[in-house]
N, C-alpha and C positions, 0 to 999 in steps of 0.2 A: 909342605902340607897339601894334600889333594883337596880339591873343591868338595869332594864327597864328605871328607872328614870335617871340613870347614862348615859345610851346610848342616851337618849333624850337630855340631857345636852350637850353631845359631839356633837350630830347632830346640836344643836344650834350654837356651835363654828364653825362647818363645814360650815353651811349655811351662817353665818355672814361673815366668811373669804372669801367665794366664792363671796358673794354679794359685798364686798369691792373691790375685784379685778375687778369684772365685771363693777362696776360703774366707777372705775378709768380708765378702759380700759388699765390697766398696771399692771404688776406683775405676780406672779406664784401661782395659787391656790392649785395645787396638793399636795405639801409638807405640807402646812398648814392644809389641810383637812385630810391628813393621820396622822398627829400628834395630832389631836383633842382629841382622846381617852386618850392618855397619859397625856396631859396637864390638861385635865379636872379632871382625877383621882388625879393627883398631887396637884392641887390647892384646890380641894374640900375635900380631905381626908388626905393628908400628909404634905403639906407645912405649916409651922408654921409662921404665919404672922398676923398682925392686919390691917384689911381693913380700919379702921378709922385712922390709923397712920402707913403708909407704910414705914416711916423712922425709926421705932422702931429698935434700935441698935442691938438687939439680935434676929432678924428675920432670918429665913431661906432665902436663896437667890437663884433665878433662873436666869441662864445666857443662853441666846439664841445665839447659834453660827451662824446658817444660817439667815442672815438678811432678805433675801427674804421671809422667813417664818413669817415675822412680822404680817400678818393678823391673824395668829393663836394666837399670844401673845396679840394683841390688842383685839381680840374677847373675849379671856378668861378674860382679865383685865376689859373689859366693863361689863361682866357678874358679876364681883365682885365690880362694882361701880366706877372704876377708869376712865373710858371714857364714854362719852354719845354716843348715836346712831348717832347724828349729826356729832360728831368728827370722828367716824368710817366711816361715809359716805363721809368725806372729805379726805379719805386715798390717799396718794401720791399727794395731791394738794399743791400748793405754800402756805407757811405759816401755814400748817396744823400741829396739834400736833401728827398726825399719819403719819409720813414720811415713805417712802418705806423701809428704813432700820432704825430700832429703834435707837433713840438717848437717852442716859442715862437721866432718870428722876425718881429719887428715890421716890418722892412723889406720882407718878402714878404707881409704881411697875416695872419700866424698870431699871434693874440693870446694864446694859452695853450697849454701843454703838456697834451695830452689823454692821460691814462693811466687810472687806476681810474675806473670809472663813478661819476658824481656830482660829481667834482671840477670839471668845467666849470660846472655849475650854481652851485657855491659860489664859484668865481672870478668868475663874472658878477655875483653878488650883491655880492661885495667891491668890484668895479669900480664898480657902481652907487652904493654907499655913498661911495666915493672921489669920484665925480663930484658927488654932492650936497654933499660937503664943499667941493670947489673952487668950486661955484656959490655956496654961502653965503659963502665967504671972499672971492671975487674978483668975483662978479657973474654975471649971466645970460649974459654973453658966453662963459663957460666951460661952458655947458650943452650936453650931447650925450646920445645914447641908447646904451644897452647892449642888445644882442641876444644871445640864446643859443638853442641847439638841444639838445634832450634826447630820449632814446629810452625805451622801456619799461624796459629794464634799469637805466638811470641814475636814472629817477624812483623806482625801488624802493629805492635805496640810502639808508641811514640818514643819511648826510651831506647828502643832498638834502632830507630832512625838516627838518633844522635850518636849512638855507639858505632853504627855502621859508617857514618860519615867521617868520624874522627879516625877510625881505623884505616880507612882508605886514604885520608889526607896524610896520615903519618907513615903510610907504607909499611904496615905491620905484617911483613911476610912470614913472621913466626906464628901467625894466627890462622888456624884452619877450621872452618865452620861447615858442618853438614846440615843442610836444610831439608827437612822431611816435608816435601811439598806434595800433599795428597788432596789439596783443595777442600779439606774438611776442618772446621773448627768445632768448638764445644757443642753448639746446639744447631748449627746450620752448615751449609756449604759456604765457602768463603766468598762466592760471587754475590752473596746477599749483602755484603758490606764493602767489597773492594773489587776493582778491576785492574789493579796495578800489575805490571810485568816485573816481578821481583828480581829476576836475573838482570834485566836491563837497568833497574834501579841501582843495584849493587855495582854493576859495571860503571855507571855514571859517577858513583862515589869513589871509584878507583880500585875496585876489587877485581881479581881474576876470577872468572866464573866458569864452571863446567857443569853441564846437565847430564846425569847418568841414570841408569836403572838402579835405584838404591837397594835392591834385593839381589843384585848380581855381584858375586864376589870379585870377579875379574874387573868389572867396571869400578867397583869401590877401590880396588888396588890401583887402578889406572889414575883415578882422581887423587888419591893420597900421594902417589908418586909425583904427580904433576904439582901438587901443592907443596911438597917438600923441596921440589926443584925450583920453585918460584923465589926470586931474589928481591923483588921490588914491591909486591902487593900482597895484601891478605887474600886468602883463597876460600 
């Protein structure tokens, strides 16, 4: 698939996410638009799943940490057939299947309920541990990958610190996390509350870390290839 086609697909995710927020007159479109390139590459080229049976037990799983970025997930899932345009248009409305923070629905591709920041990170680590147990108990045929997406706000949460440490200690090389580092949190720039070097922090916990341009398709592929080739560390 050419990068022109890939970029157009990501633009569709961006536009749909922005339209959902605009119609609802509620939500945050920036993060969803910024993450569109990554989630498009992930779902179209790397994630192993069956669009006709999203409950397939041996599927790869994607855990969204920042619930406010739900338009990005709904838009991508809509483009793979899990949601209709009408359901996307009812984003954040009472009784809608597209609430402002996703609620777990395996049959539609929503692997976790995204509420307080940091929970998605922790759930992804738990899923990676469970996958390692299944692989050890039943064999390599049970092997699959766990992907997760986190933002500046989520990576600051103390629950994320514990999850990051245990993942590194256990060497969960089946865990791949994309960190959308744009130095912006809900109401301020991140330097109002932290001066940490997040990459060095995760390296100290035993993670393999790569810094890329998160809107460049080739760099996203390079990072995902490196992550899948990693045999000893979460990435």
